[in-house]
PQR file of N, CA, C, O and H, with PARSE charges and radii, in Angstrom:
ATOM      1  N   UNK A   1       0.965  -1.278   0.080 -0.4000 1.5000
ATOM      2  CA  UNK A   1       0.071   0.014   0.003 -0.0000 2.0000
ATOM      3  C   UNK A   1       0.964   1.196  -0.087  0.5500 1.7000
ATOM      4  O   UNK A   1       2.007   1.253   0.564 -0.5500 1.4000
ATOM      5  N   UNK A   2       0.540   2.213  -0.948 -0.4000 1.5000
ATOM      6  CA  UNK A   2       1.585   3.369  -1.045 -0.0000 2.0000
ATOM      7  C   UNK A   2       0.732   4.381  -0.248  0.5500 1.7000
ATOM      8  O   UNK A   2      -0.499   4.409  -0.225 -0.5500 1.4000
ATOM      9  H   UNK A   2      -0.308   2.166  -1.478  0.4000 1.0000
ATOM     10  N   UNK A   3       1.590   5.218   0.411 -0.4000 1.5000
ATOM     11  CA  UNK A   3       1.190   6.333   1.137 -0.0000 2.0000
ATOM     12  C   UNK A   3       1.434   7.679   0.336  0.5500 1.7000
ATOM     13  O   UNK A   3       2.394   7.853  -0.413 -0.5500 1.4000
ATOM     14  H   UNK A   3       2.589   5.195   0.393  0.4000 1.0000
ATOM     15  N   UNK A   4       0.494   8.556   0.578 -0.4000 1.5000
ATOM     16  CA  UNK A   4       0.467   9.787  -0.037 -0.0000 2.0000
ATOM     17  C   UNK A   4       1.801  10.864   0.682  0.5500 1.7000
ATOM     18  O   UNK A   4       2.236  10.714   1.824 -0.5500 1.4000
ATOM     19  H   UNK A   4      -0.287   8.415   1.187  0.4000 1.0000
ATOM     20  N   UNK A   5       2.187  11.731  -0.114 -0.4000 1.5000
ATOM     21  CA  UNK A   5       3.155  12.718   0.226 -0.0000 2.0000
ATOM     22  C   UNK A   5       2.597  13.474   1.341  0.5500 1.7000
ATOM     23  O   UNK A   5       1.377  13.596   1.453 -0.5500 1.4000
ATOM     24  H   UNK A   5       1.834  11.853  -1.042  0.4000 1.0000
ATOM     25  N   UNK A   6       3.462  14.020   2.219 -0.4000 1.5000
ATOM     26  CA  UNK A   6       2.812  14.691   3.476 -0.0000 2.0000
ATOM     27  C   UNK A   6       2.223  16.185   2.800  0.5500 1.7000
ATOM     28  O   UNK A   6       2.722  16.697   1.798 -0.5500 1.4000
ATOM     29  H   UNK A   6       4.453  13.921   2.128  0.4000 1.0000
ATOM     30  N   UNK A   7       1.235  16.675   3.451 -0.4000 1.5000
ATOM     31  CA  UNK A   7       0.611  17.877   2.860 -0.0000 2.0000
ATOM     32  C   UNK A   7       1.444  19.093   3.499  0.5500 1.7000
ATOM     33  O   UNK A   7       1.660  19.043   4.710 -0.5500 1.4000
ATOM     34  H   UNK A   7       0.829  16.259   4.265  0.4000 1.0000
ATOM     35  N   UNK A   8       1.896  20.124   2.797 -0.4000 1.5000
ATOM     36  CA  UNK A   8       2.678  21.170   3.324 -0.0000 2.0000
ATOM     37  C   UNK A   8       1.974  22.383   2.725  0.5500 1.7000
ATOM     38  O   UNK A   8       1.437  22.276   1.622 -0.5500 1.4000
ATOM     39  H   UNK A   8       1.720  20.166   1.813  0.4000 1.0000
ATOM     40  N   UNK A   9       1.950  23.642   3.466 -0.4000 1.5000
ATOM     41  CA  UNK A   9       1.638  24.759   2.977 -0.0000 2.0000
ATOM     42  C   UNK A   9       1.859  25.994   3.848  0.5500 1.7000
ATOM     43  O   UNK A   9       2.158  25.851   5.034 -0.5500 1.4000
ATOM     44  H   UNK A   9       2.386  23.729   4.362  0.4000 1.0000
ATOM     45  N   UNK A  10       1.738  27.049   3.369 -0.4000 1.5000
ATOM     46  CA  UNK A  10       2.093  28.342   3.932 -0.0000 2.0000
ATOM     47  C   UNK A  10       0.817  29.098   4.599  0.5500 1.7000
ATOM     48  O   UNK A  10      -0.305  29.117   4.094 -0.5500 1.4000
ATOM     49  H   UNK A  10       1.495  27.166   2.406  0.4000 1.0000
ATOM     50  N   UNK A  11       1.144  29.648   5.686 -0.4000 1.5000
ATOM     51  CA  UNK A  11      -0.057  30.400   6.337 -0.0000 2.0000
ATOM     52  C   UNK A  11       0.247  31.515   6.385  0.5500 1.7000
ATOM     53  O   UNK A  11       1.450  31.760   6.477 -0.5500 1.4000
ATOM     54  H   UNK A  11       2.055  29.633   6.097  0.4000 1.0000
ATOM     55  N   UNK A  12      -0.729  32.640   6.340 -0.4000 1.5000
ATOM     56  CA  UNK A  12      -0.374  34.070   6.534 -0.0000 2.0000
ATOM     57  C   UNK A  12       0.110  34.335   7.964  0.5500 1.7000
ATOM     58  O   UNK A  12      -0.180  33.692   8.973 -0.5500 1.4000
ATOM     59  H   UNK A  12      -1.706  32.441   6.265  0.4000 1.0000
ATOM     60  N   UNK A  13       0.925  35.438   7.851 -0.4000 1.5000
ATOM     61  CA  UNK A  13       1.662  35.909   9.096 -0.0000 2.0000
ATOM     62  C   UNK A  13       0.633  37.020   9.784  0.5500 1.7000
ATOM     63  O   UNK A  13       0.845  37.337  10.955 -0.5500 1.4000
ATOM     64  H   UNK A  13       1.161  35.960   7.032  0.4000 1.0000
ATOM     65  N   UNK A  14      -0.321  37.529   9.163 -0.4000 1.5000
ATOM     66  CA  UNK A  14      -1.178  38.505   9.757 -0.0000 2.0000
ATOM     67  C   UNK A  14      -2.298  37.724  10.566  0.5500 1.7000
ATOM     68  O   UNK A  14      -2.717  36.638  10.165 -0.5500 1.4000
ATOM     69  H   UNK A  14      -0.493  37.272   8.212  0.4000 1.0000
ATOM     70  N   UNK A  15      -2.741  38.304  11.676 -0.4000 1.5000
ATOM     71  CA  UNK A  15      -3.681  37.570  12.550 -0.0000 2.0000
ATOM     72  C   UNK A  15      -4.930  37.615  11.738  0.5500 1.7000
ATOM     73  O   UNK A  15      -5.230  38.550  10.996 -0.5500 1.4000
ATOM     74  H   UNK A  15      -2.401  39.185  12.002  0.4000 1.0000
ATOM     75  N   UNK A  16      -5.669  36.484  11.941 -0.4000 1.5000
ATOM     76  CA  UNK A  16      -6.955  36.331  11.410 -0.0000 2.0000
ATOM     77  C   UNK A  16      -7.973  37.247  11.851  0.5500 1.7000
ATOM     78  O   UNK A  16      -8.079  37.410  13.066 -0.5500 1.4000
ATOM     79  H   UNK A  16      -5.425  35.725  12.544  0.4000 1.0000
ATOM     80  N   UNK A  17      -8.841  37.955  10.975 -0.4000 1.5000
ATOM     81  CA  UNK A  17      -9.893  38.763  11.407 -0.0000 2.0000
ATOM     82  C   UNK A  17     -11.380  37.814  11.705  0.5500 1.7000
ATOM     83  O   UNK A  17     -11.814  37.016  10.874 -0.5500 1.4000
ATOM     84  H   UNK A  17      -8.754  37.823   9.987  0.4000 1.0000
ATOM     85  N   UNK A  18     -11.856  38.005  12.677 -0.4000 1.5000
ATOM     86  CA  UNK A  18     -13.162  37.226  12.653 -0.0000 2.0000
ATOM     87  C   UNK A  18     -14.159  37.617  11.779  0.5500 1.7000
ATOM     88  O   UNK A  18     -14.192  38.793  11.418 -0.5500 1.4000
ATOM     89  H   UNK A  18     -11.504  38.653  13.352  0.4000 1.0000
ATOM     90  N   UNK A  19     -15.098  36.706  11.321 -0.4000 1.5000
ATOM     91  CA  UNK A  19     -15.990  36.997  10.285 -0.0000 2.0000
ATOM     92  C   UNK A  19     -16.922  38.224  10.481  0.5500 1.7000
ATOM     93  O   UNK A  19     -17.226  39.006   9.580 -0.5500 1.4000
ATOM     94  H   UNK A  19     -15.072  35.750  11.613  0.4000 1.0000
ATOM     95  N   UNK A  20     -17.365  38.300  11.858 -0.4000 1.5000
ATOM     96  CA  UNK A  20     -18.001  39.565  12.325 -0.0000 2.0000
ATOM     97  C   UNK A  20     -17.413  39.783  13.825  0.5500 1.7000
ATOM     98  O   UNK A  20     -17.207  38.830  14.576 -0.5500 1.4000
ATOM     99  H   UNK A  20     -17.118  37.665  12.590  0.4000 1.0000
ATOM    100  N   UNK A  21     -17.182  41.036  14.156 -0.4000 1.5000
ATOM    101  CA  UNK A  21     -16.991  41.415  15.456 -0.0000 2.0000
ATOM    102  C   UNK A  21     -18.125  41.364  16.296  0.5500 1.7000
ATOM    103  O   UNK A  21     -19.225  41.327  15.745 -0.5500 1.4000
ATOM    104  H   UNK A  21     -17.350  41.810  13.545  0.4000 1.0000
ATOM    105  N   UNK A  22     -18.050  41.355  17.692 -0.4000 1.5000
ATOM    106  CA  UNK A  22     -18.973  41.333  18.398 -0.0000 2.0000
ATOM    107  C   UNK A  22     -20.167  42.652  18.138  0.5500 1.7000
ATOM    108  O   UNK A  22     -21.396  42.584  18.124 -0.5500 1.4000
ATOM    109  H   UNK A  22     -17.156  41.385  18.140  0.4000 1.0000
ATOM    110  N   UNK A  23     -19.286  43.791  17.953 -0.4000 1.5000
ATOM    111  CA  UNK A  23     -20.185  45.000  17.903 -0.0000 2.0000
ATOM    112  C   UNK A  23     -21.051  44.800  16.420  0.5500 1.7000
ATOM    113  O   UNK A  23     -22.245  45.093  16.360 -0.5500 1.4000
ATOM    114  H   UNK A  23     -18.287  43.846  17.965  0.4000 1.0000
ATOM    115  N   UNK A  24     -20.436  44.365  15.462 -0.4000 1.5000
ATOM    116  CA  UNK A  24     -21.017  44.009  14.238 -0.0000 2.0000
ATOM    117  C   UNK A  24     -22.121  43.182  14.301  0.5500 1.7000
ATOM    118  O   UNK A  24     -23.144  43.441  13.666 -0.5500 1.4000
ATOM    119  H   UNK A  24     -19.466  44.128  15.511  0.4000 1.0000
ATOM    120  N   UNK A  25     -21.991  42.071  15.111 -0.4000 1.5000
ATOM    121  CA  UNK A  25     -23.002  40.911  15.268 -0.0000 2.0000
ATOM    122  C   UNK A  25     -24.249  41.570  16.059  0.5500 1.7000
ATOM    123  O   UNK A  25     -25.389  41.217  15.759 -0.5500 1.4000
ATOM    124  H   UNK A  25     -21.160  41.861  15.626  0.4000 1.0000
ATOM    125  N   UNK A  26     -24.025  42.526  17.068 -0.4000 1.5000
ATOM    126  CA  UNK A  26     -24.941  43.028  17.833 -0.0000 2.0000
ATOM    127  C   UNK A  26     -25.935  43.938  16.800  0.5500 1.7000
ATOM    128  O   UNK A  26     -27.165  43.912  16.848 -0.5500 1.4000
ATOM    129  H   UNK A  26     -23.098  42.813  17.312  0.4000 1.0000
ATOM    130  N   UNK A  27     -25.242  44.633  15.989 -0.4000 1.5000
ATOM    131  CA  UNK A  27     -25.890  45.493  15.052 -0.0000 2.0000
ATOM    132  C   UNK A  27     -26.680  44.759  14.081  0.5500 1.7000
ATOM    133  O   UNK A  27     -27.779  45.207  13.754 -0.5500 1.4000
ATOM    134  H   UNK A  27     -24.243  44.654  15.950  0.4000 1.0000
ATOM    135  N   UNK A  28     -26.250  43.712  13.600 -0.4000 1.5000
ATOM    136  CA  UNK A  28     -26.871  42.742  12.657 -0.0000 2.0000
ATOM    137  C   UNK A  28     -28.166  42.245  13.388  0.5500 1.7000
ATOM    138  O   UNK A  28     -29.216  42.237  12.745 -0.5500 1.4000
ATOM    139  H   UNK A  28     -25.357  43.349  13.865  0.4000 1.0000
ATOM    140  N   UNK A  29     -28.152  41.828  14.702 -0.4000 1.5000
ATOM    141  CA  UNK A  29     -29.240  41.391  15.692 -0.0000 2.0000
ATOM    142  C   UNK A  29     -30.300  42.508  15.643  0.5500 1.7000
ATOM    143  O   UNK A  29     -31.490  42.288  15.420 -0.5500 1.4000
ATOM    144  H   UNK A  29     -27.300  41.835  15.224  0.4000 1.0000
ATOM    145  N   UNK A  30     -29.799  43.662  15.859 -0.4000 1.5000
ATOM    146  CA  UNK A  30     -30.773  44.835  15.883 -0.0000 2.0000
ATOM    147  C   UNK A  30     -31.551  44.855  14.703  0.5500 1.7000
ATOM    148  O   UNK A  30     -32.780  44.806  14.742 -0.5500 1.4000
ATOM    149  H   UNK A  30     -28.832  43.841  16.041  0.4000 1.0000
ATOM    150  N   UNK A  31     -30.759  44.939  13.434 -0.4000 1.5000
ATOM    151  CA  UNK A  31     -31.486  45.040  12.139 -0.0000 2.0000
ATOM    152  C   UNK A  31     -32.467  43.765  11.921  0.5500 1.7000
ATOM    153  O   UNK A  31     -33.476  43.856  11.221 -0.5500 1.4000
ATOM    154  H   UNK A  31     -29.760  44.979  13.403  0.4000 1.0000
ATOM    155  N   UNK A  32     -32.105  42.627  12.549 -0.4000 1.5000
ATOM    156  CA  UNK A  32     -33.065  41.408  12.187 -0.0000 2.0000
ATOM    157  C   UNK A  32     -34.492  41.630  13.164  0.5500 1.7000
ATOM    158  O   UNK A  32     -35.635  41.347  12.806 -0.5500 1.4000
ATOM    159  H   UNK A  32     -31.285  42.553  13.118  0.4000 1.0000
ATOM    160  N   UNK A  33     -34.114  42.173  14.396 -0.4000 1.5000
ATOM    161  CA  UNK A  33     -35.260  42.543  15.355 -0.0000 2.0000
ATOM    162  C   UNK A  33     -36.158  43.601  14.452  0.5500 1.7000
ATOM    163  O   UNK A  33     -37.364  43.418  14.286 -0.5500 1.4000
ATOM    164  H   UNK A  33     -33.185  42.403  14.687  0.4000 1.0000
ATOM    165  N   UNK A  34     -35.497  44.647  13.925 -0.4000 1.5000
ATOM    166  CA  UNK A  34     -36.299  45.714  13.348 -0.0000 2.0000
ATOM    167  C   UNK A  34     -37.193  44.969  12.151  0.5500 1.7000
ATOM    168  O   UNK A  34     -38.405  45.128  12.004 -0.5500 1.4000
ATOM    169  H   UNK A  34     -34.518  44.796  14.060  0.4000 1.0000
ATOM    170  N   UNK A  35     -36.323  44.108  11.313 -0.4000 1.5000
ATOM    171  CA  UNK A  35     -37.271  43.489  10.256 -0.0000 2.0000
ATOM    172  C   UNK A  35     -38.481  42.734  10.850  0.5500 1.7000
ATOM    173  O   UNK A  35     -39.609  42.741  10.358 -0.5500 1.4000
ATOM    174  H   UNK A  35     -35.339  43.979  11.432  0.4000 1.0000
ATOM    175  N   UNK A  36     -38.171  42.200  11.768 -0.4000 1.5000
ATOM    176  CA  UNK A  36     -39.289  41.364  12.551 -0.0000 2.0000
ATOM    177  C   UNK A  36     -40.382  42.097  12.935  0.5500 1.7000
ATOM    178  O   UNK A  36     -41.458  41.510  13.050 -0.5500 1.4000
ATOM    179  H   UNK A  36     -37.254  42.194  12.167  0.4000 1.0000
ATOM    180  N   UNK A  37     -40.289  43.504  13.197 -0.4000 1.5000
ATOM    181  CA  UNK A  37     -41.486  44.368  13.565 -0.0000 2.0000
ATOM    182  C   UNK A  37     -42.003  44.913  12.225  0.5500 1.7000
ATOM    183  O   UNK A  37     -43.206  45.157  12.137 -0.5500 1.4000
ATOM    184  H   UNK A  37     -39.415  43.981  13.104  0.4000 1.0000
ATOM    185  N   UNK A  38     -41.250  45.109  11.246 -0.4000 1.5000
ATOM    186  CA  UNK A  38     -41.685  45.545   9.902 -0.0000 2.0000
ATOM    187  C   UNK A  38     -42.321  44.597   8.959  0.5500 1.7000
ATOM    188  O   UNK A  38     -43.190  44.940   8.157 -0.5500 1.4000
ATOM    189  H   UNK A  38     -40.273  44.910  11.317  0.4000 1.0000
ATOM    190  N   UNK A  39     -41.864  43.401   9.078 -0.4000 1.5000
ATOM    191  CA  UNK A  39     -42.364  42.268   8.124 -0.0000 2.0000
ATOM    192  C   UNK A  39     -43.211  41.322   8.980  0.5500 1.7000
ATOM    193  O   UNK A  39     -42.718  40.548   9.801 -0.5500 1.4000
ATOM    194  H   UNK A  39     -41.158  43.122   9.730  0.4000 1.0000
ATOM    195  N   UNK A  40     -44.565  41.443   8.720 -0.4000 1.5000
ATOM    196  CA  UNK A  40     -45.509  40.428   9.397 -0.0000 2.0000
ATOM    197  C   UNK A  40     -45.718  39.173   8.934  0.5500 1.7000
ATOM    198  O   UNK A  40     -46.550  38.444   9.475 -0.5500 1.4000
ATOM    199  H   UNK A  40     -44.966  42.072   8.054  0.4000 1.0000
ATOM    200  N   UNK A  41     -44.978  38.773   7.867 -0.4000 1.5000
ATOM    201  CA  UNK A  41     -45.058  37.542   7.321 -0.0000 2.0000
ATOM    202  C   UNK A  41     -44.117  36.492   7.960  0.5500 1.7000
ATOM    203  O   UNK A  41     -43.242  36.964   8.686 -0.5500 1.4000
ATOM    204  H   UNK A  41     -44.302  39.365   7.428  0.4000 1.0000
ATOM    205  N   UNK A  42     -44.145  35.320   7.830 -0.4000 1.5000
ATOM    206  CA  UNK A  42     -43.380  34.300   8.406 -0.0000 2.0000
ATOM    207  C   UNK A  42     -41.979  34.549   8.228  0.5500 1.7000
ATOM    208  O   UNK A  42     -41.201  34.206   9.117 -0.5500 1.4000
ATOM    209  H   UNK A  42     -44.856  34.937   7.240  0.4000 1.0000
ATOM    210  N   UNK A  43     -41.554  35.124   7.148 -0.4000 1.5000
ATOM    211  CA  UNK A  43     -40.035  35.770   7.085 -0.0000 2.0000
ATOM    212  C   UNK A  43     -39.718  36.484   8.225  0.5500 1.7000
ATOM    213  O   UNK A  43     -38.783  36.167   8.959 -0.5500 1.4000
ATOM    214  H   UNK A  43     -42.186  35.403   6.426  0.4000 1.0000
ATOM    215  N   UNK A  44     -40.614  37.651   8.459 -0.4000 1.5000
ATOM    216  CA  UNK A  44     -40.204  38.486   9.655 -0.0000 2.0000
ATOM    217  C   UNK A  44     -40.120  37.814  11.002  0.5500 1.7000
ATOM    218  O   UNK A  44     -39.296  38.165  11.846 -0.5500 1.4000
ATOM    219  H   UNK A  44     -41.374  37.909   7.862  0.4000 1.0000
ATOM    220  N   UNK A  45     -41.034  36.790  11.195 -0.4000 1.5000
ATOM    221  CA  UNK A  45     -40.985  36.101  12.502 -0.0000 2.0000
ATOM    222  C   UNK A  45     -39.635  35.150  12.333  0.5500 1.7000
ATOM    223  O   UNK A  45     -39.001  34.955  13.370 -0.5500 1.4000
ATOM    224  H   UNK A  45     -41.704  36.505  10.509  0.4000 1.0000
ATOM    225  N   UNK A  46     -39.263  34.688  11.403 -0.4000 1.5000
ATOM    226  CA  UNK A  46     -38.050  33.872  11.350 -0.0000 2.0000
ATOM    227  C   UNK A  46     -36.895  34.785  11.489  0.5500 1.7000
ATOM    228  O   UNK A  46     -35.835  34.377  11.965 -0.5500 1.4000
ATOM    229  H   UNK A  46     -39.778  34.847  10.561  0.4000 1.0000
ATOM    230  N   UNK A  47     -37.055  35.979  11.101 -0.4000 1.5000
ATOM    231  CA  UNK A  47     -35.788  36.963  11.389 -0.0000 2.0000
ATOM    232  C   UNK A  47     -35.534  37.318  12.810  0.5500 1.7000
ATOM    233  O   UNK A  47     -34.433  37.580  13.294 -0.5500 1.4000
ATOM    234  H   UNK A  47     -37.916  36.310  10.715  0.4000 1.0000
ATOM    235  N   UNK A  48     -36.982  37.289  13.582 -0.4000 1.5000
ATOM    236  CA  UNK A  48     -36.804  37.544  14.873 -0.0000 2.0000
ATOM    237  C   UNK A  48     -36.312  36.425  15.742  0.5500 1.7000
ATOM    238  O   UNK A  48     -35.731  36.632  16.808 -0.5500 1.4000
ATOM    239  H   UNK A  48     -37.877  37.076  13.189  0.4000 1.0000
ATOM    240  N   UNK A  49     -36.557  35.256  15.265 -0.4000 1.5000
ATOM    241  CA  UNK A  49     -36.247  33.940  15.981 -0.0000 2.0000
ATOM    242  C   UNK A  49     -34.691  33.633  15.917  0.5500 1.7000
ATOM    243  O   UNK A  49     -34.000  33.098  16.783 -0.5500 1.4000
ATOM    244  H   UNK A  49     -37.028  35.088  14.399  0.4000 1.0000
ATOM    245  N   UNK A  50     -34.262  34.181  14.482 -0.4000 1.5000
ATOM    246  CA  UNK A  50     -32.755  34.052  14.440 -0.0000 2.0000
ATOM    247  C   UNK A  50     -31.954  35.117  15.134  0.5500 1.7000
ATOM    248  O   UNK A  50     -30.759  34.992  15.401 -0.5500 1.4000
ATOM    249  H   UNK A  50     -34.824  34.616  13.779  0.4000 1.0000
ATOM    250  N   UNK A  51     -32.765  36.287  15.441 -0.4000 1.5000
ATOM    251  CA  UNK A  51     -32.124  37.269  16.118 -0.0000 2.0000
ATOM    252  C   UNK A  51     -31.948  36.909  17.505  0.5500 1.7000
ATOM    253  O   UNK A  51     -30.911  37.143  18.126 -0.5500 1.4000
ATOM    254  H   UNK A  51     -33.736  36.388  15.224  0.4000 1.0000
ATOM    255  N   UNK A  52     -32.966  36.338  17.989 -0.4000 1.5000
ATOM    256  CA  UNK A  52     -32.914  35.778  19.441 -0.0000 2.0000
ATOM    257  C   UNK A  52     -31.950  34.705  19.500  0.5500 1.7000
ATOM    258  O   UNK A  52     -31.084  34.748  20.374 -0.5500 1.4000
ATOM    259  H   UNK A  52     -33.808  36.148  17.484  0.4000 1.0000
ATOM    260  N   UNK A  53     -31.986  33.864  18.780 -0.4000 1.5000
ATOM    261  CA  UNK A  53     -30.831  32.651  18.856 -0.0000 2.0000
ATOM    262  C   UNK A  53     -29.417  33.286  18.764  0.5500 1.7000
ATOM    263  O   UNK A  53     -28.476  32.852  19.429 -0.5500 1.4000
ATOM    264  H   UNK A  53     -32.689  33.829  18.070  0.4000 1.0000
ATOM    265  N   UNK A  54     -29.312  34.316  17.922 -0.4000 1.5000
ATOM    266  CA  UNK A  54     -27.828  34.858  17.621 -0.0000 2.0000
ATOM    267  C   UNK A  54     -27.549  35.640  18.891  0.5500 1.7000
ATOM    268  O   UNK A  54     -26.443  35.628  19.430 -0.5500 1.4000
ATOM    269  H   UNK A  54     -30.076  34.668  17.382  0.4000 1.0000
ATOM    270  N   UNK A  55     -28.561  36.302  19.339 -0.4000 1.5000
ATOM    271  CA  UNK A  55     -28.103  37.373  20.525 -0.0000 2.0000
ATOM    272  C   UNK A  55     -27.624  36.409  21.589  0.5500 1.7000
ATOM    273  O   UNK A  55     -26.673  36.871  22.220 -0.5500 1.4000
ATOM    274  H   UNK A  55     -29.460  36.312  18.901  0.4000 1.0000
ATOM    275  N   UNK A  56     -28.069  35.019  22.027 -0.4000 1.5000
ATOM    276  CA  UNK A  56     -27.522  34.441  23.000 -0.0000 2.0000
ATOM    277  C   UNK A  56     -26.201  34.052  22.671  0.5500 1.7000
ATOM    278  O   UNK A  56     -25.558  33.779  23.685 -0.5500 1.4000
ATOM    279  H   UNK A  56     -28.841  34.644  21.515  0.4000 1.0000
ATOM    280  N   UNK A  57     -25.472  33.911  21.461 -0.4000 1.5000
ATOM    281  CA  UNK A  57     -24.217  33.481  21.261 -0.0000 2.0000
ATOM    282  C   UNK A  57     -23.302  34.549  21.172  0.5500 1.7000
ATOM    283  O   UNK A  57     -22.103  34.316  21.021 -0.5500 1.4000
ATOM    284  H   UNK A  57     -25.993  34.133  20.637  0.4000 1.0000
ATOM    285  N   UNK A  58     -23.797  35.838  21.258 -0.4000 1.5000
ATOM    286  CA  UNK A  58     -22.914  36.908  21.180 -0.0000 2.0000
ATOM    287  C   UNK A  58     -22.278  37.229  22.634  0.5500 1.7000
ATOM    288  O   UNK A  58     -22.984  37.397  23.629 -0.5500 1.4000
ATOM    289  H   UNK A  58     -24.771  36.027  21.380  0.4000 1.0000
ATOM    290  N   UNK A  59     -20.896  37.294  22.644 -0.4000 1.5000
ATOM    291  CA  UNK A  59     -20.470  37.644  24.138 -0.0000 2.0000
ATOM    292  C   UNK A  59     -20.946  39.046  24.538  0.5500 1.7000
ATOM    293  O   UNK A  59     -21.197  39.994  23.793 -0.5500 1.4000
ATOM    294  H   UNK A  59     -20.323  37.157  21.836  0.4000 1.0000
ATOM    295  N   UNK A  60     -21.015  38.974  25.879 -0.4000 1.5000
ATOM    296  CA  UNK A  60     -21.434  40.322  26.487 -0.0000 2.0000
ATOM    297  C   UNK A  60     -20.337  41.171  26.527  0.5500 1.7000
ATOM    298  O   UNK A  60     -19.165  40.803  26.611 -0.5500 1.4000
ATOM    299  H   UNK A  60     -20.811  38.204  26.484  0.4000 1.0000
ATOM    300  N   UNK A  61     -20.801  42.494  26.455 -0.4000 1.5000
ATOM    301  CA  UNK A  61     -19.619  43.465  26.319 -0.0000 2.0000
ATOM    302  C   UNK A  61     -18.707  43.565  27.593  0.5500 1.7000
ATOM    303  O   UNK A  61     -17.730  44.314  27.597 -0.5500 1.4000
ATOM    304  H   UNK A  61     -21.753  42.793  26.387  0.4000 1.0000
TER
END
């Protein structure tokens, strides 16, 4: 049985930036809550539920 060559690669030296900062995530949650109040369809309710779920995962300031 043959083995594969080891995988090698380069990694960037710069620190990785999070996809969203906590402040940006809080702002996004606020917009989703606003959408919930303005959109009375199931999509608005889903935005509110997602906002509630995400708000629990954002670290406190």
